[in-house]
N, C-alpha and C positions, 0 to 999 in steps of 0.2 A: 984759572979762575972765569974768565972769561969765555969759554966755551962750556963750561957747567950753566954759566946763567941762562946762555941761549938754548940749551935743550931744556931747561926747565919753562923757558918762556914758550918753547914750542907745543911742550907736553900740556901747559896750560890752554893753549890754543886751540888743541885737538879735542879736549874735554870740554871746552866750552860749546865745540862744533857740533859733539857729540849731543850734548845735553839740547841744545837748542832744535836738533832732529828730532828728538824722543819727544821734546814739547807739540811738535808740528802734528806729529803722527797722532799722538794721542788727541787732538784738537779737531783733527779730520775724521778720524773714527767718529769720534762724538757727535759730530754735528751730518756724516753720513747714517747714525743711527736714528739719531731725531727725525730725517726725512724719511726714512722707509717707513717708522712704525705708524705715522700717521697714515701712509697710503694702504699699508694692511690694515689699518683701523677702517678706513673709509670702504675698503672692498668688502671688509666683513660685513658692514651696514648694508650692502645694497646687494648680499646673498640672503635669499631668505633662508630661514632655517627647518627642518622637516621635523614636526613633532609628533606623526606617528603616522602608518599607513592602512586605509578602510578597505572594506571588501567591496570590490568593483560591483555588485550585484544589490548593493544595498543594505546587508544586514549589520548586525549592532557590532559585531566582532573586529576589533583593532590588532593591529601587531607593532612592535617598535620597531622591527627589521623586515626589509623586503621579502614576499613571499607570494605563493601563489594560490588559489581556492581550488576546490574540486574539480572545476573544468578548464585548469590551467590558466585561467586568467590572472594576470597580474593585479595585486592590490595598490591602489592608488595612495599617491604620497600626499598628505595636507599639512600647509606649510602654515609657520606663523602667521596670525592675521588673517589667515583664509577660515579659520575654523567658527562655526557658532556659536552663540552663548547657551548655556544649556537651558536646554526646555523652546529657545527661540525657534519658529521656522525661516527665518531671515537666511537666505543664503549670499554668502559675498564673495564676487569671481575680481579677479583683477584687472585694471582699468587695461592693462596690455592685450589679457585674454579677449575681452569684451568688443575691442576693437578689431582685433584678428578675427572673431565669428561674425562680427558685424550687425549686431544687433540694432534694431531699429523701434523706436518708440513713439509712442501718440498719447496725446490729452486726452481724457474721458470729458466731454464736450456733449450740448444739449444741441440738438438736430431735428429737423421733421423730417421722419421717414415715407418716402414715398416707393412702393415695391413695384416695380413692372416686370409683368409676366412676360415672357417671349415665346411663340410657338409657330409651329410651319403650319401652314394650311393649304387647303384649296378649294376651287370655284366649283360648285354645283349650281345644276339649275333646282330653281323652287318646285321641291317635289308635289305642290299643292297647285301648280301649274303645269303638268306632264298631261297631254293627250293621246289617246291610241285609235286607232282608227282601225275597228274590227267589225266588219259587216254579219249580220246577225242571222245571213241568209247563205245558203251556198251560190257560188256563180263564177262567173268569167269576165277577165278584166278586158275589156275592148278598147278602149283607149286610155292613156296616161298624160294628164295635163300638167303634173308633176313629178318629173320624172330624175330629180336629183337630190342627194343627201345633203343638208344644208340650206336648200334654196326657202326663202322668206315665203309665207302666207299668210293671207289674210284671213278672218272668220266669214264662212260662206262661200269663200272662193272654188271654185270644182278644182277637183284632184282626179278624177278619174270617171269615165263611162263604165257601168257593167253590162254583162247580160244576165239574168237569172229567169227561172221559168216561174219560181215562184212570184217575182212580181209580176211578171205578166200576165199569172191568173188573179193577184189581187187586184191588178188596175183592171181587168177584165169583169171582176165580179163587182167593181165599184160601178162600171157603165153600166151594169146590166142593173143593179139596185135601182140608179139612178133614171134609167130610160122606163123600170117598171114604175116607179113615182109618177110618172107622166099618164101612164097608162091607168093609174087608179085615183086620177084626180077627183071622178065622179063617184066613187066609191065612201063608204063610211071612215071614220074619223079612227076607227081601231085598224082596219085595212092601211088607210096613210102613214100612219104610226107605224106599224109595222115596216112598210118599206122604207120609210126614212130611218130607222134602226138599223137596218141589213146596209143601208148606204153608209151611213156612220161610222159602222163596224169595219166595212172594209177599208173607209179612209183611216180609220186609226189603225189599221195594221201596217199600211204603209208608214203611218208616222213610228209605230214601234219599231220599224227596220230603218229608221234614221233617214226615212226619205225627207228631206228637206219641204219645208210648207212653199217655198218658190215654188218647185216641180209640183206638189201639189195642186198649187194653184193653177198652173199650167194643165196639168190634166182635169181640173173641174171644168175650165175654160176652153178646152180646145175638143175636148169629151171624145179622145182618142187615144188608144194603147200604144206607148212608147217601148220600142225594143230595147235600148238602152237607157238606163236609169243614171244620172248624174250623180255620185257622191261626192259631197261637198266639205270642208276643214272645219272640225267644230270651235276652232278657236286661232288667234292670230299668235303667228310663233314662228319657230324655225322646224324644219324637218331634220331628225338628227337620227332617224332610223328609217330606211323607206325597203322591205320587203319586194314590195310589188313588183311586178315585172309585167309590161304588157303582152297578153296573150295569157297569161297563169292562171288556172283553176284555184279558187281558194272557197276553203270550208267555212261554215259558220265559226265565227268566235277567231277567226285567223286573223294575227295582225299584219295592219297592210302598210300601216304607216304609224311613226312616233314623233310627235310634234310639243315643243316645249317652247313656253313663253318666255324669253329671255330677258326682260323689262324688268325683272328685279330678280336677285339670283341669292344662293346663298353661300356665304364663305363657312368653312368647317376647317377650325383648327384643332389641333393634337394637343391638348394642353396636360402636362404631367401631373401626375397622382397629388404629388405634395403639393402643388399650385393650385388645386381646384379651391381650394378653402376662400382664395384671393378674388376670384370671378366670380359675379354676380349676376343675375338677369338686370337688364337696364344697363348695365355699365356700359362706358364709349368704349371703343376699339380701333385703334390705327392698322391700316393695312397696305401694306407697299407691294406691289406684284412684281415678278422678276422682268417682265414685259414692259413696265413703264416704270424704270426707277427713278422717275422725276417727279411723280406723281404719289400723292397720298389721301387712300381712301379713307372715309370714315364712315365707321357704322357702330350699331348697336347690339349687345348681346341680347338675343331672343331668349334661346334656349339653350340649356345644359344637358346631355346625354343621360340617361340613367344607369348605365354600363362603364366598365373601364376594359379593355383592350389588354389582355394577360402578356400578349407579347410585347408590347411595349410601355404597359404601366400608363395608358394616356386616355384622356375621355375626350368624345367629340364635343367642341362648343361651338353652336350654331350662331352665325352673325349676317344679318340680312341686310344689303345693300341695292340700291336703285341702281340700274344699269340702262339709263335712257338711250347711249348715245353708243350702245353695244361693246363695250373695249372691252369689261368680262366674260370669259368663255370657260365654259363646263371643262372640267381639269386642269385649268389652269393653277399656275404653283403661285406663293406668295409668304409673305411672313407677317403674323398679329402681333400689336403689342397693346397687352393689358395694362392699364397705369391705376394705381388703387393708393391712395394717401389713409393711411388707419388714423390720423387724428391730426389734428390741424395745431394742435399743441405742440411745442418742442419737447423730445424726451431724451434722456441720457442713451448713451449709446456708446459703444467700442467697435472696433473695425473686427470683423468673424475672424480675420487670422490671429487675432490677440484672445482666442478662446480657444480653451482646451478642453476636450469633450471626449470623457470617458464611456459616455451611456448612461453612466449612474449620479455623475458630476460634473459642473463646468466649473472651471476655474480659470483666473488670468494672473500672470506673475506682473507687481507692480512694482516701478524703479523707484526705490527710496533716496537713489544717489549715492556715488559712493562705490558704487559697483554692489550695490545691496539690492537684493530681488527678494520680495515677498510672494508667496505663493496666494491668491487670495479666491473663497469659494464664490460664488456669482451667481444670483438668479436670472435668467433670460427671459425675454418677451420675443417681439416679432422679430424677423430677418426681412432686410430691405437694402438691395443695391449695395451689398459689402458691408455694411453695416447690424448690429443686432442692438436692440434696446436693453437696456439693464435695468431691471426691477428689485436690485438690492445685491449689496457686497459692495460697492464704490459708489465714489460721490464725484462731483464736478471738482476739473481740474488735477486730479491726480492723474500720473503717467502710467500705461502699461505696454509691457513687450511686445512688439505687431510681427515680428520675425526673428529667427532663428530659436524660438522654441518647439521646432519640431521635434527632438529628440525625448521631449517630455511627455511621460505616459503617467496620466492621469490616475490609474490604477494601483501603478507601482508608488515606492517610497520617493516622494518629490525632491529632497535632497538629495538621495542616490543619483536619481536621473539626472539633474544640475552637477552632479560631481563625474557623472557621464560626460556631462558638456566641457567639463575642464580638461578629463581624460583626451579628448578629441582636440580640445585645444593645445594639449603640450605635444601633439602628435603632429601639428602642421610643419610641411616642409621648410628648414631653415632652424628649427629649436630642436635642437639636441639630436641633429641628423637625421630624424626620423621622419617617416611620412604617414598621412593618415590613409587606412585601408581603401577606403571608398575616394580618396583623391583623385584629382585628374593629373596623370603623369605625362609628361612630355620629353621627347629627345630632340637633341639640334636638326632642324630643319623638318621634323614631323609635325604633322596636325597632333593635336592635344588628343586622347582618347581616354573616358571613363571607364574605370574598372567598374565590373558588375558584380552583385550583390545579391547572392540566392536566398530565399526564403521562403514556408511553408505558413499556410493559414487559412483561414475560412473568411468567405465571402459575407460581409452583414446588410451591405447597402451598394446601391448601384444608382449615379446618376449621369442619365444618356445627355443632358443637356452640356455639362460641363467634362463629359468622359473621364470621371472618375468614378474609381472605387473604393469602399473602406471594408480594410481587411483588419479582420484581429489574426495578428502573426504570431509564430513561436519565437524564441530569441535569435538574432543576427547575428552571430558572434563576428563576422568582420567588420561590422561596425560598432562593435561592444553595445548593442541595444537590446536590452529585456524584452522580453512578450508586452505587445502592447497593441492595440485598435490607433491603426491610422489610416488618413486617406489619401491616397495615391492616384497622381495622373497617369491615364495611359499616353503614353507619344503617338501611338495609334489607334484612333478609337476603335477600330476594327477589331482590336484584340478582345474588346469587352463583349464581343455578340454573343457569345454561347455561354456568356456566364450567367448565373441566378445566386440570390442571396441563399446564403446555408451549403452554397458549396465549397468543399475541400478544394485548393489549387496549392501548384507549385509556381513560382515566380520569381523574376531576375529586375533588379532596380539599378539604374546609373542616377549619378548625380550630373543633372543637367546646369543648373546653375547652382551658385552659392546656398548650399541648405535645402534643394528642392530636390529631391529624387523623383523620378519618374519611370514607370514599367514597360520595359522595352521586350518583356517576352512572361505568358501567363496561360498556365494549360489545368482545366480539371486532372486531379492525381487518376481519374479512370477512364481520361480522354486521350486524345493525340494531342503534341505540341501546338500552339496557335503562337508564331514568333514573326515578329518584324526582321524582313531580311537586312534593315542596316543595321539592328542590334546584333544580327548573325555575325555582321561582317566585323564589328565594331569585338565581338568576342572572340574571332578568329584572330584579331592583333594580338 
């Protein structure tokens, strides 16, 4: 009996243990489930939902599933929260993508615009103070008193002694006429007047041959013929040309000396065509010469030449400068700055980089905050030192994008172009393991090398000052760019020498800094290539 009671007690204990284990396991499972479910829920909150896929070129067709267009380009995903309201032009970009892109903004503000026009210039002699010594008779140079180029001379100073049979004949005729006047002193008035005219005519002939009054007076006082007659300088200045050589025979009208009065000089500045409207007569100008970097010469615009050089698209602007100390010398090289203030009143302005110009319209991207950007068409006025006047479309205090808007083509669908923005951002290295086609690639221990991108387009405008060219190019597949008109800077300004507006070109660009693409090779489709050796080395990599 006692044995049966013990057995029943043991079975009861085992049953109790099994019940306790079942209860503990159920409680653990419930706790685990309640912990995991919130984590799943939290993860699902942070993962954006793809609403649909849109055409990469901005066409209105969409797709509920991934697909490619006729060019083989992937349709771009549109995530929840990034879609624009129906009929709204506002485009929304995630904060993370904005930071990766490096978008910079600036507030629209009132400024006083002062535009500075800069030009290269050379010193020239004043054309009104150039003199040539060219005898009006034939003769031989007996002796030179001024025998070196650059020698300074004064007005009336002896240049050379010359021998000329014509001069001797003229002196002889004068002396005969003067002697005849003495012989007819007792004759009638008509005879004396005739001899007087003959004497004066002989003396006037010598004057017409540029014999100085000093030498003519000596002839009258001495009353004897000089075999060698002295020719004198017609002005003070410096000898800039001297074909005269002692013993040389010269013909009538042959130039023997070129003399320039350099007490006042001209500075001729080459002003680009687009800046001519800023420069006016009477405007002050500051000139800095390479020979005197610590000096600033101030002059005044006295003349704007009426023609433009077709090769350089520049016009000459004349500035007159006093040169009492003789520091400025012909052909000396310098730089000129023309400062022009358009209005004393402040005007509404935005940076030049904020404006997207398609040629037919101009717009800016207004930052509305929280990753929202609104394209706004604007009316612009004058440009000055990195800023442009806004005549309409914006108000003071609004914020506009001033960088990272280079991909937006004003002639294409704006929201599609901004969608292309997102596509590039999604391809940044480190996101989904992809890399942007034009991004800089590096390998351990090697210097970064930028990938080049090939394009074909037409030259629209040239800016020689900033070494930039405006190109209307076809789509560039490696960058997912649609056809658009853009400004490119040449890494080597020499690449642009042979280009002309309207020319069809084949070019290559590389990303030099974040968002800035520069030309490393460009050539006419009907000419041999013009390339940058450094760029060729990069492409060789």
